[in-house]
C-alpha positions as CSV (number, residue, x, y, z in Angstrom):
1,M,-45.3,100.0,93.8
2,E,-47.0,101.1,90.6
3,A,-50.6,100.4,90.0
4,P,-51.3,97.7,87.4
5,P,-52.5,98.7,83.9
6,D,-56.2,99.3,83.6
7,N,-56.7,95.9,82.0
8,H,-55.0,94.1,84.9
9,I,-56.4,93.2,88.3
10,E,-54.5,92.7,91.5
11,I,-55.5,89.7,93.7
12,K,-54.9,90.8,97.3
13,S,-54.4,88.9,100.5
14,P,-57.6,88.5,102.5
15,M,-55.7,88.1,105.8
16,V,-52.4,88.5,107.6
17,G,-50.2,85.4,107.5
18,T,-47.5,83.6,105.7
19,F,-47.7,83.1,101.9
20,Y,-47.0,79.7,100.4
21,S,-46.9,79.2,96.6
22,R,-47.1,75.3,96.8
23,P,-49.0,72.8,98.9
24,E,-45.8,71.3,100.3
25,P,-42.0,71.6,99.7
26,G,-40.7,69.8,96.6
27,V,-43.9,70.0,94.5
28,E,-44.9,72.3,91.7
29,P,-46.4,75.7,92.7
30,Y,-50.1,76.3,92.3
31,V,-49.5,78.9,89.6
32,R,-46.5,80.5,87.7
33,T,-46.3,83.6,85.6
34,G,-48.2,82.9,82.5
35,S,-50.6,80.3,84.1
36,R,-54.2,80.5,82.9
37,I,-56.6,80.6,85.8
38,T,-60.4,80.2,86.2
39,P,-62.6,81.1,89.1
40,G,-62.1,78.6,91.9
41,K,-58.5,77.8,91.0
42,T,-56.2,77.6,94.0
43,L,-53.5,80.3,93.7
44,C,-51.7,79.9,97.0
45,I,-52.0,79.1,100.7
46,I,-51.9,81.7,103.5
47,E,-51.1,80.3,106.9
48,A,-52.7,82.3,109.7
49,M,-52.9,81.2,113.3
50,K,-51.7,77.6,112.4
51,L,-54.6,77.3,109.8
52,L,-53.8,76.8,106.1
53,N,-56.2,78.9,104.0
54,E,-56.4,78.2,100.3
55,I,-56.7,81.4,98.3
56,E,-58.8,80.9,95.2
57,A,-59.2,83.0,92.0
58,D,-62.5,84.8,91.7
59,K,-61.9,85.8,88.1
60,A,-60.5,84.2,85.0
61,G,-57.3,85.4,83.4
62,V,-53.6,84.9,83.1
63,I,-51.1,85.4,85.9
64,K,-49.0,88.4,84.7
65,E,-46.9,88.8,87.9
66,I,-46.4,87.1,91.3
67,L,-45.6,89.9,93.7
68,I,-44.6,87.9,96.8
69,E,-42.0,85.2,97.6
70,N,-42.7,81.8,99.0
71,G,-42.6,81.8,102.8
72,Q,-42.9,85.6,103.1
73,A,-45.2,87.3,105.6
74,V,-48.1,89.2,104.1
75,E,-50.5,91.8,105.4
76,Y,-54.2,92.2,104.9
77,G,-54.9,93.8,101.5
78,Q,-51.3,93.3,100.2
79,P,-51.2,92.6,96.5
80,L,-50.2,89.0,95.8
81,F,-50.8,88.5,92.0
82,V,-51.5,90.6,89.0
83,I,-53.8,89.0,86.4
84,G,-54.8,90.1,83.0
């Protein structure tokens, strides 16, 4: 995978688990490509050891790309989002 442009930042997984883009099936995802985010905004959930961990933005920006599919396994440090 290519590195994002200099003015873009990757948000990486803080843990190993399963990525969920929405709080429950049938509802809107937390963010989409083009969504404006602010610090503290929930971006996704990562389920690890039966615990649901909300992953929040630590920077403001716009979601440029979502790098993972709903329900997919993620590794520690794996890029999830690109913001700009």
